[in-house]
C-alpha positions in Angstrom: -14.8 -11.2 -4.2 -12.6 -13.4 -2.0 -13.0 -13.0 1.7 -9.8 -12.1 3.5 -9.7 -13.0 7.2 -7.3 -11.2 9.6 -4.3 -10.2 7.5 -1.6 -8.3 9.3 -2.0 -4.8 8.0 0.8 -2.2 8.1 0.6 1.5 7.3 2.4 2.6 4.2 5.8 4.2 4.8 4.7 7.1 2.7 1.6 7.8 4.8 1.8 10.9 6.9 1.5 10.9 10.7 -1.5 13.2 10.5 -4.0 10.5 9.6 -4.7 11.9 6.2 -4.5 10.1 2.9 -3.1 6.7 4.0 -3.1 3.2 2.7 -2.3 0.0 4.5 -0.8 -3.1 3.0 -0.7 -6.8 4.1 0.9 -10.0 2.8 -1.5 -12.7 1.8 0.2 -15.8 0.4 1.7 -14.9 -3.0 -0.4 -11.6 -3.1 -0.3 -8.2 -1.6 -3.4 -6.6 -0.2 -4.0 -2.8 -0.3 -6.8 -0.9 1.4 -7.7 2.7 2.4 -7.0 3.3 6.1 -10.1 5.5 6.4 -12.4 2.7 5.0 -11.1 -0.5 6.6 -14.3 -2.4 5.8 -14.3 -1.2 2.2 -12.8 -2.9 -0.9 -9.3 -4.5 -0.9 -7.1 -4.4 -3.9 -5.2 -7.7 -4.5 -1.9 -7.5 -6.5 1.2 -9.6 -7.1 4.4 -8.3 -5.4 5.9 -7.6 -8.9 2.9 -5.5 -9.9 3.1 -3.6 -6.5 6.8 -2.9 -7.1 6.1 -1.5 -10.6 3.3 0.6 -9.3 5.3 1.9 -6.3 8.2 2.7 -8.6 6.0 4.7 -10.9 4.5 6.7 -8.0 8.0 7.3 -6.6 9.2 8.7 -9.9 6.2 11.0 -10.1 6.8 12.6 -6.7 8.8 15.8 -6.2 12.4 14.8 -5.3 12.0 15.8 -1.6 9.1 13.3 -1.2 10.5 10.4 -3.3 13.4 9.5 -1.0 11.9 6.5 0.7 11.7 2.9 -0.4 9.1 2.2 -3.1 8.7 -1.3 -1.6 7.0 0.0 1.5 4.7 2.3 -0.2 
């Protein structure tokens, strides 16, 4: 697994303010990094921006209409 040093992580726009089920994302060259906020030393998922947009779009479509109003980009 590739070592990733000091990316600039940001909390998902879909994460709640209560500190519950959250993910963080970071740009890393031509890839996007995704990790669990509760396990910051754990595994990091590396995907292309296009794959992330497809994933976020699918998640957004699966949410109840009152939750799916935000941008799928910032998931």
